[in-house]
N, C-alpha and C positions, 0 to 999 in steps of 0.2 A: 505493500499500501504506500501511495508515494504522501510523504509527510506533505503538510498545509504549508501555504506559501507564508512570510511572514508578509505580515499588516502592512500596507499603502497608508507612507505618513500623510496628514491633510495638509493641503495647500491654503495659502492666504495671501491674496493677491494685494490687499489692502490693508489698513488698519483696523477699518470699521469693520472689515469682514472677522479679522481673529477676537476683535472686541465683544461681536454677536455672538459666536461661537463658545465663548468664555460666559458670556453673562448668561446663556441658558441652562450651563454644566456647573460652575460654582458660586458658592455663595456668595452675595453681595457683599457683604463687610470684609470678605476674604477678598476679594479686588480691589474693596477701597483701601485695603491697608496698604496694597503696593505702592511701592515708591514713597508712601506717607510715614510709616512704621519705619523704627532705626533697622538700617541693614537690609531693607528690601530693595527692589528695583521695579521700575515699570511697565506697563504692558509695552510699551514703544521699546524698553532692553529686549522683550522676550521677541516682537515683530522682526527686530533687526538681528536678533539668533537665529529665527527659523529663516530670515530673508539668506543671511549668510551660509545657511547649512551649518551651524554649530547646534542644533540640536533640532527635533522632530517632533510633532502632537501626534498621538493615536490613539484614535475615539476607541472607548470599551467595547464597542459593539465590533466596529474591526480587527480588534486586537483577541477575543473571547476564545478564537480557536486555538492560538497557539500561546496566550499567556498563563501565566501561572495562578492561582487562585488569589495570590493574594492581591494580584493587578487587575483581577477580574472587578474589584468592588469601587475601582474608580471610574469616571466617568471619562476622564480623560487623563494619557499620562505624557509627559515630558520624558522623552530619552536621548539622554547625551552621553557620547563617547570622550573619556577625558585621558590626559595620557598625564601618568602622576611619575613625577622625576625625583629620586631618589639619589639627590645630590652627595657627597662625602669629599671630608679635607684629606689633608695628608696623614692624619691622626687618627681616620678614620667616623670622625662626628658626622653627622647629619643635617643637614641644612632644613630647616624648618620655619614655616613661615608661622607668627604670633598675630598678626593682624594686618588692616587695611585702610588706609585714608582714603572715603570717597567722597565722590566729586560737591556732595550736599555739604560737606563737611562734617559726618558723620563717620568716627573711627569703631572701626568693627572688628571685634577681637574677634581669634580663630577659633574660640575655644578649645579644642583639643588641636597640639602643634600639628601642624598639616605639611607634606613638603611641596615644593612647588609643582603649580597641578595647571593645565590647559586645555579649554575644550577641543576637542579634534575638528577641522575642516573636512568636507567630502574629499574621500581620495588622498588624504593626509595619513602617513605609517605613525605608529606613538612614537619612533625615533626623530623624525622630521618636525612633528610638534615639539618635542621635548627640545630642539634645536630653538624653534623659534620664542618659547617660553622663555626660555634662556637669553634670547636678544631683546624680549618686549619688558621681562620684570628684573633681569639682573642687571641689565645693559648692553650695549653693541659692542663693549671694549670685553667682556668677560668671555672666556674660553673652558668649554669642559669637554669630557672625554666620554662619549657615550660607551660603553660598555655592552647594549643589550637588555633587554626585559624579560617579561615572565607571562605566560596565559593569561588573558586576561580575565577578569571575575565581574559577576554584575553585583548590586546592590540597589533595594530599592527604600525612597523614604518619601518623606513630605519634603517639598523644595522649601528652606529659607528665605531664597530669593524672591520667589512666590508663593506665599502661602496661600494654601489649599489647594496647591497643584502638586497634584504626586509625579513625582520622578524616578526613573529608572537611570544607573550610572552604570557603564561598560567600564570599568576603568582597568587602563594600560599601565603598569609599571613597568619603568625606564629606569636602569640604574647607571650613572655617570659618575666622575670624578671631575676635583676643581683641575685645572690647567694653570689660567691667569687671570687677574682680572676682579678679583673679589676678596674682601678680606677675610682669613680661615681661622680667625677666632674673634668669640663676644656675640654683639647684636651689631645690627647695622641695618639701614633702610635705602632702599633705592628708588626712583621715582618710573613709574608705570610708562613704558614706551610705546605700548601698541593699541590704544583705546580713542576712538575719535567721536563715540558716540554721541557726545554730548555737543557736536558741532551738526547733529543731522539735527532738521526742525520737521514737524510734522505737524501741519495746523490741527489745535486743540488736545494736540497731544503731550502730558507732560514729560518732561526731557529726559531722558535715558540720565542713569544714574552709573558712573565710572568709578572705576579705582585710579587713584593719583598717588599716590606711593603704598611700596609692600615694608613689610618690617619683618625682619627675620634675625633667627638666632643659631647656635650650632649645638647640638644636643648629643651628648656621649648616648652609646646604645642603654647602656644599664640605665640612665636617666629619661629615656624616649618612652611619652605617654601616646605616642603615636594614635590619632584616630585617621584613617586613611581619606583619601578625598572623597569628596563628593560633589563636585564640583568644583570646578569648574570652575563647577557652578561656583564654589565660592573662592576659588583665587583662580579661578581660570577667568579670561576675558568675558570675563568671569560672569570672564575671565573672572564686571564685571562681568569678561573675556572668556 
């Protein structure tokens, strides 16, 4: 018997079409919190992610044949592929993100420490996404050596950036080591170099919220509290990006 085909993602040609789709499926109170509750993003952010292929939305009806029971209870699922980049320094410590400064002035704590992460683009390999993540979040002058990756794994949870919207993360871990261009001890911060959504204007829409700065620290394995990325979402363009 042939396995069922994967569900086709939904397409939204306009911001209004996305708003109408979500408005009939998610609680109004949840949608109203997007871009207003600290640490959340706006409907325009989601529209841009969809337009750029950084995520897809799948309706419960389309996904029912292939989805696990945990996913079937949700009217719509946001699916994201994320490259999680585990960068180590010369002594073996792991580079972890501790927080982000957003364009609305919010300082978002990362909660559990998380490695550098990036939403993957259509056709992009985890290794290519890792190289792009280093360039955009750590800086053009930073060089790392990509060592390889692991088989992807899947996590599901409610989205922190878009309350009320369930998310499915396909996590691709990539190992790397520092070559040059980044402090190898203590804590430091970097300017985000890959986000320009705040320059996008759509009539009647709240401005997209972007990451302006990233905050980092080196963590030894015996001190590492790491929670695996869910995002991109929250570290990715968020990543943002």
